[in-house]
Every structure is written in structure tokens, then in C-alpha cells.
C-alpha positions as CSV (number, residue, x, y, z in Angstrom):
1,M,15.9,48.1,-16.0
2,R,19.4,48.9,-17.0
3,A,20.6,49.4,-20.7
4,K,24.0,47.9,-21.6
5,V,25.6,50.0,-24.1
6,S,28.0,49.1,-27.0
7,R,29.7,51.1,-29.5
8,P,30.2,49.6,-32.8
9,T,32.4,51.5,-35.8
10,A,29.4,51.9,-38.0
11,R,26.6,52.5,-35.9
12,P,26.1,52.8,-32.2
13,R,23.4,50.0,-30.8
14,I,21.6,50.0,-27.1
15,D,20.8,46.6,-26.1
16,V,18.2,47.0,-23.3
17,A,19.3,44.5,-21.0
18,E,16.5,41.4,-20.6
19,E,14.4,42.1,-17.4
20,Q,13.6,38.4,-16.0
21,A,9.8,37.9,-15.9
22,R,8.7,37.7,-12.0
23,P,5.9,35.7,-11.1
24,G,2.5,37.3,-11.9
25,R,4.2,39.8,-14.5
26,D,3.6,39.5,-18.4
27,V,6.0,40.4,-20.6
28,V,5.7,41.4,-24.2
29,R,8.4,41.3,-27.4
30,H,8.4,45.0,-29.3
31,G,10.9,43.6,-31.6
32,V,13.4,46.3,-32.4
33,A,12.4,50.3,-32.6
34,R,14.6,53.1,-34.2
35,I,14.7,56.0,-31.9
36,E,16.0,59.4,-32.8
37,A,18.7,60.0,-29.9
38,R,18.1,64.0,-28.7
39,A,14.0,62.7,-28.2
40,A,15.6,60.0,-26.5
41,V,17.6,61.9,-24.2
42,R,15.0,64.6,-24.1
43,R,12.1,61.8,-23.2
44,V,14.5,60.1,-20.4
45,T,15.6,63.4,-18.5
46,R,11.4,64.4,-18.4
47,T,10.7,61.1,-16.9
48,G,13.4,61.7,-13.9
49,K,11.6,65.5,-13.5
50,L,8.4,63.2,-13.4
51,A,9.1,61.3,-10.7
52,H,10.5,64.3,-8.6
53,A,7.6,66.2,-9.3
54,E,5.5,63.6,-7.8
55,R,7.6,63.3,-4.4
56,R,7.8,66.8,-4.3
57,A,4.1,67.9,-4.9
58,G,2.5,64.3,-3.8
59,I,0.4,64.0,-7.3
60,D,-0.7,61.4,-9.1
61,P,1.8,60.3,-11.7
62,I,-0.9,59.8,-14.2
63,Y,-1.3,64.0,-13.9
64,A,2.4,64.6,-13.1
65,L,3.5,65.4,-16.7
66,T,1.0,68.2,-16.9
67,R,1.5,69.6,-13.5
68,V,5.2,69.7,-13.0
69,D,4.9,73.3,-13.3
70,E,3.2,73.2,-9.9
71,A,5.6,71.0,-8.2
72,D,8.8,72.1,-9.9
73,R,8.3,76.0,-10.7
74,Q,9.7,75.2,-13.7
75,S,8.0,74.4,-17.3
76,I,8.0,71.0,-18.7
77,R,6.6,70.9,-22.0
78,G,5.4,67.8,-23.6
79,A,7.6,66.6,-26.1
80,E,5.9,67.2,-30.0
81,P,4.0,64.4,-31.6
82,G,6.6,62.5,-33.2
83,V,6.7,60.6,-36.8
84,R,4.9,57.1,-36.8
85,C,7.4,54.3,-36.9
86,E,6.2,53.7,-40.7
87,R,6.5,57.0,-41.9
88,Q,9.5,59.2,-42.1
89,R,11.8,59.4,-39.7
90,A,14.1,62.9,-38.3
91,Q,17.9,63.1,-39.9
92,R,19.1,65.8,-37.4
93,L,21.2,63.1,-35.4
94,P,22.3,59.5,-37.0
95,P,19.9,57.1,-35.3
96,V,20.0,54.9,-32.4
97,E,18.9,51.2,-32.7
98,A,17.4,49.9,-29.3
99,A,16.7,45.9,-29.0
100,L,13.7,45.5,-26.7
101,H,13.4,42.2,-25.2
102,H,10.8,41.4,-22.6
103,E,9.6,45.0,-22.1
104,P,7.2,44.5,-19.2
105,Q,3.6,44.8,-19.5
106,R,2.6,46.8,-16.0
107,G,0.3,49.7,-16.7
108,L,-1.0,48.9,-19.9
109,A,-4.7,49.1,-19.5
110,A,-4.3,45.3,-19.3
111,R,-7.5,43.1,-19.0
112,Q,-7.0,39.9,-21.2
113,D,-8.0,36.6,-19.5
114,D,-7.0,37.9,-16.2
115,R,-2.9,37.9,-16.9
116,I,-2.6,41.2,-16.1
117,G,-3.5,42.8,-12.6
118,M,-4.6,40.5,-10.3
119,R,-1.0,38.6,-10.7
120,R,0.6,41.6,-9.8
121,R,2.7,41.1,-6.8
122,A,3.8,44.8,-5.7
123,R,2.5,45.6,-2.4
124,D,2.5,49.0,-2.4
125,H,-0.3,50.9,-3.6
126,H,1.9,53.8,-4.7
127,G,4.7,51.9,-6.2
128,H,2.1,50.6,-8.4
129,K,1.0,54.1,-9.6
130,R,4.8,55.0,-9.8
131,A,5.1,51.9,-12.1
132,H,2.2,52.8,-14.6
133,A,3.5,56.6,-14.7
134,A,7.2,54.9,-15.3
135,T,6.1,52.3,-18.0
136,L,4.1,55.1,-20.2
137,A,7.1,57.2,-20.2
138,C,9.6,54.3,-20.8
139,L,7.6,53.2,-23.6
140,A,7.6,56.8,-25.0
141,A,11.5,57.2,-24.7
142,L,12.0,53.7,-25.9
143,L,9.2,53.6,-28.7
144,G,10.0,57.4,-29.7
145,A,7.4,58.3,-32.3
146,C,5.7,54.4,-32.6
147,Q,2.0,55.9,-31.9
148,A,-0.9,54.3,-33.4
149,D,-3.5,56.6,-34.8
150,L,-6.7,56.3,-33.5
151,D,-8.4,55.1,-36.7
152,E,-5.9,51.9,-36.5
153,L,-7.2,51.5,-32.6
154,D,-10.3,48.9,-33.0
155,G,-10.6,49.1,-29.4
156,I,-12.0,52.8,-29.1
157,Y,-15.0,52.0,-31.5
158,S,-18.3,50.5,-30.7
159,T,-21.1,49.5,-33.1
160,G,-23.5,47.7,-30.9
161,K,-24.0,47.1,-26.9
162,R,-20.7,45.7,-24.7
163,A,-19.8,45.6,-21.5
164,V,-16.4,47.0,-21.3
165,H,-15.6,50.1,-23.5
166,C,-12.3,51.5,-23.8
167,A,-11.4,55.1,-24.6
168,V,-8.2,57.4,-25.4
169,D,-6.9,60.3,-23.7
170,L,-7.2,63.2,-25.6
171,D,-4.9,65.2,-22.5
172,S,-1.5,66.7,-23.9
173,V,0.7,64.2,-22.4
174,G,-1.0,61.5,-24.6
175,N,0.3,63.7,-28.0
176,V,-2.9,62.6,-30.1
177,S,-2.3,64.9,-32.6
178,L,-5.3,66.5,-34.3
179,E,-4.4,65.2,-37.6
180,S,-5.0,61.7,-35.9
181,I,-8.1,62.9,-34.2
182,D,-10.0,64.0,-37.5
183,R,-8.8,60.3,-39.3
184,G,-10.7,58.9,-36.0
185,L,-13.4,60.6,-36.4
186,D,-13.4,60.0,-40.2
187,R,-13.5,56.2,-39.5
188,A,-16.6,56.7,-37.4
189,R,-18.6,58.3,-40.1
190,D,-17.4,56.1,-42.8
191,H,-17.9,52.6,-40.9
192,G,-20.8,54.0,-38.8
193,E,-19.0,53.5,-35.2
194,I,-19.0,55.2,-32.3
195,I,-15.2,56.8,-31.3
196,E,-14.8,57.1,-27.8
197,L,-12.3,59.7,-26.4
198,Y,-11.7,61.5,-22.9
199,A,-9.8,63.9,-20.8
200,H,-9.7,65.0,-17.5
201,S,-9.6,69.3,-16.9
202,P,-10.7,71.2,-19.8
203,G,-8.2,73.9,-20.3
204,R,-5.9,72.4,-17.9
205,T,-5.0,68.5,-18.9
206,V,-6.5,69.1,-22.2
207,K,-6.5,72.5,-24.1
208,L,-9.7,74.0,-24.9
209,D,-8.8,74.3,-28.7
210,V,-8.5,70.5,-28.6
211,L,-12.0,69.9,-27.4
212,D,-13.2,72.9,-29.8
213,H,-11.5,70.8,-32.7
214,V,-13.0,67.7,-31.6
215,L,-16.6,68.8,-30.9
216,A,-16.7,70.9,-33.9
217,G,-15.2,67.7,-36.4
218,A,-17.9,65.5,-34.9
219,A,-20.8,68.1,-35.6
220,A,-19.3,68.7,-39.1
221,R,-19.0,64.4,-40.1
222,D,-22.8,64.5,-38.4
223,L,-21.4,62.3,-35.7
224,R,-24.1,61.7,-32.9
225,F,-23.2,62.7,-29.1
226,V,-23.3,59.9,-27.2
227,T,-23.0,59.2,-23.7
228,Y,-22.4,55.8,-21.7
229,A,-25.9,56.2,-20.7
230,D,-26.9,55.9,-24.1
231,F,-24.8,52.6,-24.5
232,A,-26.3,51.4,-21.4
233,A,-30.0,52.0,-23.1
234,G,-28.8,50.3,-26.0
235,D,-29.7,53.6,-27.9
236,T,-26.6,53.8,-29.9
237,P,-27.6,53.8,-33.6
238,G,-25.1,55.0,-36.4
239,A,-21.9,57.1,-36.4
240,G,-21.1,58.9,-33.1
241,L,-18.8,60.3,-30.6
242,A,-18.8,59.2,-26.8
243,L,-16.8,61.8,-25.0
244,S,-16.2,61.3,-21.0
245,F,-14.2,63.5,-18.4
246,D,-12.5,61.9,-15.4
247,D,-12.2,62.7,-11.6
248,T,-13.0,65.8,-10.0
249,S,-12.7,69.2,-12.3
250,V,-16.0,70.3,-11.6
251,R,-15.3,74.0,-12.1
252,A,-13.4,73.3,-15.2
253,W,-16.4,71.3,-16.9
254,H,-19.1,73.8,-15.7
255,D,-17.0,76.4,-17.1
256,T,-16.9,74.3,-20.6
257,L,-20.7,73.9,-20.5
258,P,-21.0,76.7,-23.4
259,L,-18.7,75.1,-25.9
260,F,-20.7,71.9,-25.5
261,A,-23.8,73.6,-25.9
262,Q,-22.5,75.4,-28.8
263,Y,-22.6,72.2,-31.0
264,G,-25.2,70.1,-29.1
265,A,-22.9,67.9,-27.3
266,H,-23.7,65.7,-24.6
267,V,-20.8,64.3,-22.6
268,T,-20.1,61.7,-19.3
269,F,-18.7,62.9,-16.2
270,F,-17.1,60.2,-14.3
271,I,-16.8,61.8,-10.9
272,S,-14.5,60.1,-7.8
273,R,-14.3,61.6,-4.3
274,Y,-17.9,62.8,-4.5
275,A,-18.8,62.4,-1.1
276,A,-15.2,64.8,-0.3
277,M,-16.7,67.4,-2.6
278,T,-18.3,70.9,-1.2
279,D,-21.5,71.9,-1.5
280,E,-20.8,74.4,-4.3
281,E,-19.4,71.4,-6.3
282,H,-22.3,69.5,-6.0
283,A,-24.6,72.2,-7.1
284,L,-22.3,72.7,-10.2
285,I,-22.4,68.9,-10.6
286,A,-26.6,69.0,-10.4
287,E,-26.2,71.9,-13.0
288,L,-24.4,69.9,-15.5
289,A,-26.9,66.9,-15.3
290,A,-29.2,69.5,-15.8
291,A,-27.5,70.4,-18.9
292,G,-28.2,67.0,-20.2
293,H,-24.9,65.5,-19.3
294,E,-24.3,62.0,-17.8
295,I,-23.2,61.7,-14.1
296,A,-21.5,58.5,-13.3
297,A,-18.9,57.0,-10.8
298,H,-15.2,56.5,-10.8
299,T,-15.0,55.1,-7.7
300,V,-14.4,56.9,-4.0
301,N,-10.7,57.1,-4.0
302,H,-8.8,56.6,-7.4
303,L,-7.3,53.6,-6.5
304,N,-5.8,50.6,-8.4
305,A,-8.4,48.2,-9.0
306,P,-6.4,45.1,-9.2
307,S,-4.1,46.3,-6.4
308,Y,-6.5,46.8,-4.2
309,V,-8.3,43.5,-4.8
310,E,-4.9,41.6,-4.7
311,D,-4.2,43.1,-1.2
312,H,-7.8,43.2,0.4
313,G,-10.1,40.8,-1.7
314,L,-12.5,42.0,-4.0
315,G,-15.3,42.0,-1.6
316,T,-13.7,44.7,0.3
317,Y,-12.7,47.0,-3.0
318,L,-16.4,46.9,-3.7
319,A,-17.6,47.5,-0.3
320,D,-14.7,50.6,0.0
321,E,-14.6,52.0,-3.6
322,V,-17.1,51.1,-6.0
323,W,-20.9,50.6,-4.4
324,P,-20.2,53.8,-1.9
325,S,-19.2,55.8,-5.4
326,I,-22.5,54.6,-6.9
327,D,-24.6,54.8,-3.6
328,V,-23.5,58.5,-3.0
329,L,-24.9,59.6,-6.6
330,E,-27.7,57.7,-6.4
331,R,-28.8,59.5,-3.3
332,D,-28.4,62.5,-4.8
333,G,-30.8,61.6,-7.6
334,Y,-28.6,61.0,-10.1
335,A,-29.3,57.2,-12.1
336,V,-26.0,55.6,-12.1
337,T,-25.4,53.4,-15.1
338,S,-21.7,53.5,-16.1
339,F,-18.6,53.2,-14.0
340,A,-15.2,54.1,-15.0
341,Y,-11.9,52.4,-13.7
342,P,-9.1,54.8,-12.5
343,F,-6.2,54.3,-14.5
344,G,-7.9,52.0,-16.8
345,W,-6.7,49.0,-14.7
346,S,-9.2,45.8,-14.3
347,T,-9.6,42.1,-14.4
348,S,-12.4,40.2,-15.8
349,E,-13.4,39.0,-12.3
350,I,-13.6,42.8,-11.3
351,D,-15.7,43.2,-14.5
352,D,-18.2,40.7,-13.8
353,A,-18.5,41.8,-10.2
354,I,-19.3,45.3,-11.0
355,G,-20.9,44.6,-14.1
356,K,-24.0,42.9,-12.0
357,R,-24.8,46.2,-10.7
358,V,-23.6,48.8,-13.5
359,P,-24.2,47.4,-17.2
360,V,-21.4,49.2,-19.0
361,L,-17.7,49.5,-17.8
362,R,-15.2,51.7,-19.6
363,S,-11.5,51.0,-19.2
364,V,-9.0,53.0,-21.6
365,E,-6.5,52.1,-24.4
366,F,-3.0,53.5,-24.9
367,T,-2.0,54.6,-28.1
368,Y,1.4,53.5,-28.0
369,S,2.8,50.6,-30.1
370,G,2.6,47.1,-28.5
371,A,0.2,48.2,-25.9
372,V,-2.6,45.5,-25.8
373,S,-6.0,46.7,-25.7
374,P,-8.2,45.5,-23.0
375,C,-11.2,46.0,-25.5
376,P,-10.2,44.0,-28.5
377,N,-13.0,44.0,-31.3
């Protein structure tokens, strides 16, 4: 997307050129957002480094922002949590107005009415992943501090049995503040709801003190610790916290067992690439299960579901990515009752197919303003 810059005498204005919607792509109007100039430059620069890190190291862009250190040997830190749009603004530089017309909605955890996902026409899987990361980076740059607090995201709260759940990412890349977390936990307590949060690698993608803050906050508010197996069983009375971890960081998860035990917390581990793991990792996963944590499926190769279905068909996706990831866990004695989508991408067609075997599915919700929730309440 190109930006055309005009320079009135009173205030600089950036009019982001309208991107023509192509067939199969949905668009959304965000109206006018105000972004602080220095922050925008910093974020755009960071986006370029992210792209370079992915090309050089071959890592998934969903993690690249927290793994640039490995790829470039240069410390790239996430921008500090911003001030929300409707609150006070930083005054160090004159603001720049950006008119955001028809910003594409790609990569925003979309599920509603199958409008997003199945109709995407990009044929290259890695292109889809890059587009997902670029969308998040673009939103961060253009919307600046426009992040909703967790207590405003209805989709991450559950009060009863539902087929598709959504969680918010606690990883550092998400820039979710401790204050926002506290407001989210307060809402769960005050409304008798279960708040859903997730992360990836303790001590790496998410700071241990953030996890400690979440667990301590839940315990202090008398929130029950809920797994997705509890959702599947309908055992979810009262206020609670459903915390989950995705992918393959088995050793980091195991190292965090004492922290979970300190607060009596039970969590869910959505595991991908299980069959490719070592015997040692399988043994560590067994110890996680023995400690009362849920072991659940997260596909074989962590691929974008709608893209794979469009390229190969729904039946092939299920046969290649979903059923084997469940079968291999069940063969090792785990009762699989929940499944999490890589990147949170799905469609109702895919939900219906997987839901015939697994009663609970988990997607993700983004905190940036304008993101469409796949789990509206």
C-alpha cells in the first residue's frame, strides 16, 4: 500500500491511498486515526527489520518480532505500550493525521460468515504468513496506540459452553500492559466470566514476571483456573482464567511447572509437530499431563488453515494437518477434546468439520482497534 504525502501549511497530513479490493478480500474502514510521528517511523523501521529477520532466519513471522535478536544479532525491542486513542496523547512531536481508507482485513483472525479465509486468493503459503505479520505491523504503525483494553474485548470472555473460543496473546509482541491485564481479570471476577489468555514460550516470547502477574492476579481475585478440557466437559461454573500455551516450547513449559504449582494453576498446552519431537520432549509432555495440565492438538506443521483448504481442499487439510495431530496424541494416551488454530485463522466450514470430532476450538483475538472478532458475544 502506498502513502501519498501532502504538506499543508498548518499540519502535515498523510492520506493513505485507497487500496482497491480484489475479489476474495474484505476491507474495513477505520476512519481517521492520529499517530505520533516518531512512533510511526520507529514502527515502520521495525517492520523492515522483521521482514529481513524472516528472510534470513526462515522463522515464522508470528514470532519474528521476538526473535529478531537471533536473526540479525541486533536488539530490536517492542515499542512500549501506548496510550489508548481516547486518552491522553504524547505531546513531544506535532501529530500527523492519517486517513485510513479500506485497510485490508487480512490476518485479523477472521471467521465471520466465511468472508475471510476461504476467499483469499494468495496461493503461496509463506506469502500468507508474511501478509499476517505485515498486517499486524501495519496496524501497529498506523493505529499507533489504538489498542483496546482486555475488559473491552467481549470475545475473550466465556460464561457457558461454546464451540469456538478466542484468547488474547500475552507475548511481548502484543504490548498488552499489566494494567490492561488487571482490568481484564477484574471484569472476569465482577461478571462471573472466564477470561481466555495465551502465550507461547515462557521466558522467551512472554516474560516470566508477566505470567507471575497473571497467575497471582487470578489467585488474588479467586478466579478458578480452567482448561479447555473443562470447557468441553461443561465444567465451567463461575469466574475463571483459561490460560494456554501454543506450539513446541516443551522445555520452557516444563521449566515453568513450579510457577504453575505455586498458584495451583492448570493450563492447556496446544502442541504442534508432536510426532517430530524427541523421546525426551515426549517424556516432558507426559510430566506436564501428570501435573494436571491439558495436552491438546495444534496441527502437524502449523500451517494456515484457510490457505491450505483453498489450495488442497478441506478433506486434505483434515487428513494432512488435523486428524494426525490428534491421532498421535491419542495413541500416547491423551484424551484430546480441544484444538487451536495456527495464527487463529479459520472459517465456519473448517470449524464445523473439526467440531464433529473435537468439541472445543480455540482461535485468537487481537487488541488493535478495528480488528473483527471471530468470537463475538
